N, C-alpha and C positions, 0 to 999 in steps of 0.2 A: 871453685865449686864444681869441679869436673863431674859431669854426670847428674848433677842435681840442679834443678832450677831454683832461682831465688825464692819463688813462692813456696816451693816444696820445703826449703830450709826455713822460711819465715814461719810456716805453720806451727812448728813446735814452740817457737818463741811467743806467738800469739796465744796459743792454747795455755802455755805455762803462765803467761802474764795475766790472762783473764782469771785463771784458777787462783793464783797467788793473791792478787789484789782483792778479788771477791771474798776469798776465805779469810784473809787477814783483816780486812777493813769493812766488809759488808757493803763496799762501794762497787758497783758494777761498771767497769769501763767499756766503751765501745771502740773497737779497732777500726782505724781508717785504712786507706789503701797504701801499701808499702811503696816507697820510692827510693831512688838512689840519691845519696847526699852529695852536695856539690862543694862543701867546704868543711872546715873543722870546728866551726862555731857550734856550741851547744844550743839546743832548742829550749833548754830549761835553765833553772837557777841552781838546782841541786842534782848532781849526777853521781852515779856509782859506775865504775868501770872494772870489769873482770876480764883478765886474760885467759885464753884457752891454750893448752898445749895438747898435742896428740899427733894424729896422722897429719893434721894441718895445724898451723898456728892461727890464732884469731882472737877476737875479743867481742864482748857484749857490753853495752852501756845502757843504763836506765836513767833518764833525765826528766825531772819534774819541775814544773813551774812552782814558784814559792807557795802560791795559794793552794795548789794541789798537794804539795808536800806537807803543808801544815794540816790540811784536812785529813790526810792519811795518818799522820802521827796522832792526831786527836782521836781518830777512829780506832787506832791500834791501842793507844794508851789511856784513853778516857781522860780523866782529870789528873792523872799522875805525871803530867808534864812538868819537869823541873827546869830544864834549859832547852828551849825550843830548837835552837840551832844544833846542840849536841844530840838531842833526841831525833831530830830530822836526819842528821848524818847517820846515826845508828839505824834508824828505821829504813832509810833508803838503801843502806848497805845490806841490811838483812833481806829486804825485798829483792834486791838484785841477786843476792846469793841464792835465794829460793827459786827465782825465775831461771837463773843459770842452771841450777841443779836439775830442775824438772825438764828444761829444754834439752839438756845433755842426755837424759834418759831417752827422750823421743828421738834425738838425733842418732842414738845408737841403733834404732830400728831402721835408719837409712844407711847404716853401715859406717857412720861417722862417730869415732870414739874420741872424747876429749876429757882432759882433767882441767878443772878450773882453779884459778888462783884466788887469793883473798881480795875482796873488793877494795879499791881505793875510792874514796868519796871526795868530790870536789864541790865547793860552794862558791857562789858568787855570780853576779850578772855577767853575761857574755863571756863565760869561760870557754876554753877550747877543750875538745876531747880528742885525744890521740889514740887511734887504733893501731895495733901492731902489724898492720899489713898495708900494702899499697893497692890492694884490691878495692873495688867499689864498696862503699859502706851502704848497707840497706837500712832504711829508717821505717819503723812502723809507728805511725802516730796513734795515740789513744786519747779519747776525750772522756771526761767525767763531769758531773754537775759541779765539781769543785775546781775545774781547770783541766789542763792537758798534761800529758807526759808522753815520752818518746822512748822506744826501745830501738837501739841501733846494734847491728852486728856486722862483722866482716871476718872472712876466713881467707887465708892464702892457699 
């Protein structure tokens, strides 16, 4: 992240996350203090990972606890839930895509241009998240009245 601090780069992800979650679900998350991740364990039960390509390679992941994912899906779909697992996968992928897209627009203002890939969604307790870089992974924790979720990103 030459020339840019982690906090400077975290801000577009925080802003995009707040905006997307609030708009899509009417649930307002609170952002916690970003920190550097020490391992590859996911902090949540449902995660979407999106790779970035461009001037640098990198990735973003959005990881929700089960309780939080279910609350978001219900807020997005109302009573139209047919298959909670499939709907949660779709919703988490869609949310990650929107956060990624909005964050990339803001990162362009910092002179960082990226294209994003299609999200891959991972379900299950204690899964691992692999970022495409050996650089430190920044984690931004978010809390809601329905549980927590985490946005991670890394660039090389």
